[in-house]
FIGU-880926 format. One record per residue (C-alpha): residue number from 0; residue in three letters; y, z, x. Coordinates in nm, 4 decimals, m for minus. Layout:
<pts>
[pt NUM "ala" [Y Z X]]
...
</pts>
This chain:
<pts>
[pt 0 "met" [9.6515 10.5189 7.2141]]
[pt 1 "val" [9.5947 10.5035 7.5876]]
[pt 2 "thr" [9.2894 10.6107 7.7821]]
[pt 3 "ala" [9.2851 10.7768 8.1226]]
[pt 4 "glu" [8.9910 10.7792 8.3618]]
[pt 5 "gly" [8.9614 10.9760 8.6825]]
[pt 6 "arg" [8.7062 10.9742 8.9588]]
[pt 7 "val" [8.6408 11.1334 9.2933]]
[pt 8 "val" [8.6343 10.8602 9.5568]]
[pt 9 "tyr" [8.5536 11.0956 9.8449]]
[pt 10 "ala" [8.4945 11.4696 9.8674]]
[pt 11 "gly" [8.4662 11.6248 10.2094]]
[pt 12 "lys" [8.4864 11.9818 10.3364]]
[pt 13 "lys" [8.8653 11.9800 10.3769]]
[pt 14 "thr" [8.9973 11.6789 10.1841]]
[pt 15 "ala" [8.9268 11.4820 9.8678]]
[pt 16 "val" [9.0440 11.1390 9.7523]]
[pt 17 "ile" [9.0962 11.1070 9.3772]]
[pt 18 "glu" [9.1667 10.7896 9.1792]]
[pt 19 "ala" [9.3046 10.7656 8.8243]]
[pt 20 "ser" [9.3408 10.4639 8.5927]]
[pt 21 "leu" [9.5356 10.4306 8.2690]]
[pt 22 "phe" [9.4280 10.1740 8.0074]]
[pt 23 "thr" [9.6111 10.0352 7.7020]]
[pt 24 "glu" [9.4668 10.0182 7.3518]]
[pt 25 "asn" [9.3376 9.6689 7.4356]]
[pt 26 "gly" [9.1492 9.7972 7.7391]]
[pt 27 "glu" [9.3927 9.6413 7.9861]]
[pt 28 "leu" [9.4708 9.8307 8.3052]]
[pt 29 "ala" [9.8279 9.9640 8.2781]]
[pt 30 "ala" [9.8505 10.1879 8.5852]]
[pt 31 "lys" [9.6414 10.3052 8.8753]]
[pt 32 "gly" [9.6975 10.5786 9.1294]]
[pt 33 "lys" [9.5168 10.7351 9.4217]]
[pt 34 "gly" [9.5868 11.0582 9.6041]]
[pt 35 "thr" [9.4523 11.2522 9.8974]]
[pt 36 "phe" [9.4288 11.6268 9.8492]]
[pt 37 "tyr" [9.3721 11.9161 10.0862]]
[pt 38 "leu" [9.1002 12.1516 9.9642]]
[pt 39 "arg" [9.1813 12.5157 10.0235]]
[pt 40 "pro" [8.8763 12.7085 10.1469]]
[pt 41 "asp" [8.9261 12.9866 9.8890]]
[pt 42 "thr" [8.9018 12.7410 9.5951]]
[pt 43 "val" [8.5972 12.5350 9.7011]]
[pt 44 "gly" [8.2745 12.6714 9.5681]]
</pts>
């Protein structure tokens, strides 16, 4: 079994930075990713 964790690094009015980590059964970090996303005004509430 693997475990995934996600977190918001930064959330502004127009952009957000999101980070995700994937861990093995032993709790070791297997993968990590970060992305910058544009927030559409009609979906932010």
